[in-house]
C-alpha positions as CSV (number, residue, x, y, z in Angstrom):
1,X,102.5,78.2,118.6
2,X,98.7,78.5,118.2
3,X,98.5,74.8,119.9
4,X,100.6,75.6,122.5
5,X,98.8,78.9,123.2
6,X,95.4,76.8,123.4
7,X,97.2,74.1,125.6
8,X,98.5,76.8,127.9
9,X,94.6,78.5,128.0
10,X,93.3,74.8,128.8
11,X,95.7,74.5,131.9
12,X,95.3,78.2,133.0
13,X,91.3,77.9,132.8
14,X,90.2,74.4,133.3
15,X,86.8,75.4,132.4
16,X,87.6,76.2,128.9
17,X,89.1,72.4,128.1
18,X,89.3,72.4,123.9
19,X,87.6,69.3,122.5
20,X,89.4,68.5,119.4
21,X,87.1,68.2,116.5
22,X,90.0,67.3,113.8
23,X,93.2,65.3,114.4
24,X,96.0,65.3,112.0
25,X,97.6,62.2,112.2
26,X,100.6,62.8,109.9
27,X,101.5,66.3,111.6
28,X,104.5,68.0,110.1
29,X,106.9,68.3,113.0
30,X,110.0,69.5,111.3
31,X,110.1,72.6,109.1
32,X,111.0,71.7,105.4
33,X,114.1,73.2,104.3
34,X,113.4,75.5,101.5
35,X,116.1,77.3,99.2
36,X,115.2,80.6,98.5
37,X,115.3,81.7,94.8
38,X,117.3,84.3,93.2
39,X,115.1,87.0,91.8
40,X,115.7,90.6,90.6
41,X,113.1,93.1,91.4
42,X,111.4,94.9,88.4
43,X,112.3,98.4,87.7
44,X,109.5,100.7,87.2
45,X,109.0,102.5,83.9
46,X,108.8,106.3,83.6
47,X,105.1,105.8,82.7
48,X,104.4,103.9,85.8
49,X,106.4,106.5,88.1
50,X,104.6,109.4,86.3
51,X,101.3,107.7,87.0
52,X,102.1,107.2,90.4
53,X,103.1,110.9,90.9
54,X,99.9,112.1,89.0
55,X,97.7,110.0,91.4
56,X,99.6,111.5,94.4
57,X,99.0,115.1,93.4
58,X,95.4,114.3,92.7
59,X,95.0,113.0,96.0
60,X,96.5,115.8,97.5
61,X,94.2,118.3,95.7
62,X,91.2,116.1,96.9
63,X,92.3,116.0,100.6
64,X,92.8,119.8,100.6
65,X,89.4,120.5,99.0
66,X,87.6,118.1,101.3
67,X,89.5,119.7,104.5
68,X,88.5,123.2,103.7
69,X,92.0,124.5,103.9
70,X,94.5,125.4,101.2
71,X,93.9,127.3,97.8
72,X,91.2,124.7,96.6
73,X,88.8,124.8,99.4
74,X,85.3,123.9,98.9
75,X,82.9,126.8,100.0
76,X,80.0,126.1,102.0
77,X,77.5,128.5,103.2
78,X,76.2,128.4,106.8
79,X,73.0,129.9,107.8
80,X,73.3,133.2,109.3
81,X,71.6,133.3,112.9
82,X,70.4,136.9,114.0
83,X,70.8,137.5,117.5
84,X,68.1,140.1,119.0
């Protein structure tokens, strides 16, 4: 597909004619037939699930603290401006 796109671009825009730098003399013209290998997905352990859950909770707390909302907001003091 990429070679076809370059060919189309060279026809549409003759100024941009590509000058081939590398030529493959033994180009693969047919896709080889590959047989899929049966594989079972590994089941996550309880420790992995607990670690992932703890990470998500810590990330939530960090986001709440950084955003300034929620129960764990960081308190920043803004300078007071007196209008006279």
